[in-house]
C-alpha positions in Angstrom: -16.7 9.0 -3.0 -13.4 9.8 -1.9 -11.8 13.0 -2.4 -8.0 13.2 -2.9 -5.3 15.7 -4.2 -3.1 14.9 -6.7 0.4 16.7 -7.4 3.7 16.1 -8.5 6.7 17.2 -6.8 9.9 19.2 -7.9 11.8 15.7 -8.0 9.1 14.0 -10.0 7.5 12.1 -7.3 3.9 11.7 -8.0 1.9 12.0 -4.8 -1.8 11.2 -4.0 -3.3 12.5 -0.7 -6.4 11.4 0.8 -7.1 12.8 4.4 -9.5 10.6 6.8 -9.9 12.2 10.2 -12.3 9.0 11.1 -9.2 7.1 12.1 -6.0 7.8 14.4 -3.7 6.0 11.8 -1.9 7.0 8.7 -0.8 4.8 5.6 2.0 5.3 3.5 2.3 3.5 0.3 5.1 3.9 -2.0 4.8 2.6 -5.4 7.8 2.1 -7.9 7.1 1.7 -11.7 9.2 -1.6 -11.7 8.6 -4.9 -11.6 8.9 -8.4 -13.3 7.9 -7.0 -16.5 11.4 -5.0 -16.6 13.2 -8.2 -16.2 15.0 -10.3 -18.9 13.1 -13.8 -19.9 16.5 -15.7 -18.7 17.0 -13.2 -15.6 14.0 -13.1 -13.4 13.3 -12.5 -9.5 15.5 -9.4 -9.5 12.7 -7.0 -8.9 11.5 -9.3 -6.0 15.1 -9.5 -4.6 15.5 -5.6 -4.6 12.0 -5.3 -2.9 13.6 -7.4 -0.1 16.9 -5.3 -0.1 15.1 -2.2 0.8 14.4 -3.4 3.9 17.9 -3.9 4.7 18.6 -0.3 5.9 19.9 2.7 4.4 23.1 4.7 5.1 21.6 6.6 8.2 19.2 4.0 8.9 20.9 0.7 9.9 17.7 -1.3 10.4 14.3 -0.1 9.0 12.3 -1.6 11.0 13.1 -0.8 14.4 12.3 2.9 14.3 8.9 2.1 12.7 8.3 -0.2 15.4 9.3 2.4 17.9 6.8 4.5 16.7 3.9 1.9 16.8 4.0 1.2 13.2 4.1 -2.0 10.7 5.1 -2.5 7.0 5.3 -5.1 4.1 5.7 -4.8 0.5 5.0 -6.6 -2.8 6.2 -7.0 -6.4 4.0 -7.8 -9.4 4.5 -7.6 -12.9 4.2 -3.9 -13.1 5.0 -2.3 -9.7 6.7 -2.5 -6.4 4.6 -1.5 -3.5 5.9 -0.6 -0.2 3.4 0.2 2.5 3.4 1.1 6.2 0.7 2.0 9.0 1.3 3.8 11.9 -0.2 6.3 14.5 -0.8 9.6 12.5 0.9 11.4 15.1 4.1 9.7 14.0 3.7 10.3 10.3 7.0 12.0 10.1 8.6 8.6 11.1 6.9 7.0 7.9 8.4 9.8 5.7 11.9 9.9 7.4 12.4 6.3 6.7 11.1 6.4 3.0 13.2 9.3 2.0 16.3 7.9 3.5 15.7 4.8 1.9 15.2 6.2 -1.4 18.4 8.5 -0.8 20.7 5.7 0.3 20.5 2.2 0.5 22.9 0.2 2.2 23.5 -3.5 1.8 26.4 -5.8 2.0 27.5 -9.2 0.5 25.9 -11.2 3.3 22.7 -9.2 3.4 22.4 -9.8 -0.5 22.9 -13.3 0.2 20.6 -13.6 2.9 17.7 -12.1 0.8 18.4 -14.0 -2.1 17.9 -17.5 -0.4 14.8 -15.9 1.1 13.2 -14.9 -2.4 14.3 -18.3 -3.6 12.6 -20.3 -0.8 9.5 -17.8 -1.2 9.3 -18.9 -5.2 9.4 -22.6 -4.2 6.8 -22.2 -1.3 4.6 -20.3 -3.9 5.0 -22.1 -7.0 6.4 -25.6 -6.3 4.9 -26.3 -3.4 0.9 -25.7 -3.8 -1.6 -28.0 -2.9 -3.7 -27.5 -5.9 
């Protein structure tokens, strides 16, 4: 059985914490309770687009990946009908970097018209590859 702690912060953020001393790594998952189910039937793809825009940096951290990689970490995300999940893994000794990056992007995203257009095109291409170009 996996033991964990569950609590809610004053700002409403729900936290599940599992401490595993058998690994030198830490994994941080941030799940947002938003996905494709929240879109209008004739206006889809916004949850996935926003997922991509969240990697565009914040007011204080212009390039999300750079400090994470310097701390030995990696990250990714995915969007489903129900959630958008961001996750990162890095050495446990650098876990403060993970919390710093996530809290700053929650506080103040920064994206431009250019980044919006770039990510819009990426999402469209991913859709084409996933749905139009399936071999079977």
